N, C-alpha and C positions, 0 to 999 in steps of 0.2 A: 504493499500499498504506499502510497506517496506522500511523504511527510509535506513537502515544500517543494517548488519549481520555480526555477530560475532561467529565465530568457535575456541574455545579454550580446551586447556587439552592437553594429550599424543599423541592423534592421528593426530592432526592435524599436529603436529611437527612431524609425521613419526618415535614416537618412543613407541606407545601404544603396550601392552602385550597384545595378543588374550586371551577373555574371561575375561581379568582382567578390562582393560580400560575401559572408558564408553566415550560418545561423547557428549558434553555439547555445544549447539547452543543459541544464544542470539538474537533475533531480534527487533530492535526498530522500532516501526511504526510511522508514522504521526499522526493516532489517536490511541486510545486505543481499544485493541481487544473488541468486542462484546462477551457476554456468548456463543452464538451460534458456533463463532469462536472460541472462546479459547477450549469451548467442542470436535470440530472437530478436534483442534490442538492436544488435549490429547489423542484422538482416533488414527492420524496419529503415535504419538509415540509410542503409544502402539503395534501397527502394526510394525514398525518397529524395535523395539526390540524384539519383536518374530519371526522376519523374519532374523533377522542379529544374531547370534550365536557369532559370533565374539567378540562381545561388549559386555559387563557386563549391558549397561541401554544407552538408547538414550533420552537426555533432548530438547526437541524445546521450549524453553521461549521467551515470547512474552510481548514487554513492549510499551506503547505510548512514543512519544519522551518528553511529558511535565512530564510525572514522573520520569524521566530519568536526565531532568535539574532541577527538582525541589531542591531547595536548603534549603528549610525551614526544610526539615525531613531527617534524615540518611537513607541511600537506599543501601543496599548491592549489587544492580547491579550497580549502579553509581561508586560504589569503583571499584569492578571488572573490570568496563569497563575503568577506570584509571590505573590498574595495567597492 
């Protein structure tokens, strides 16, 4: 189950350049996604990218809440979400 989702970059701001801009999403879930779920997410990501030529790429990232809140090691995702 999704805890929270973020969409970042130029497209959600309305300033994306067609064919150049990419769409980045980050979903935080209550539990870490299972391998089969990650595989399916990558398949959807590829299908969306192939079907929407107006963007350079679509990234669907999914992280468990515990990974984001873990302060014992550096996480670029935690950093991105705080900025």
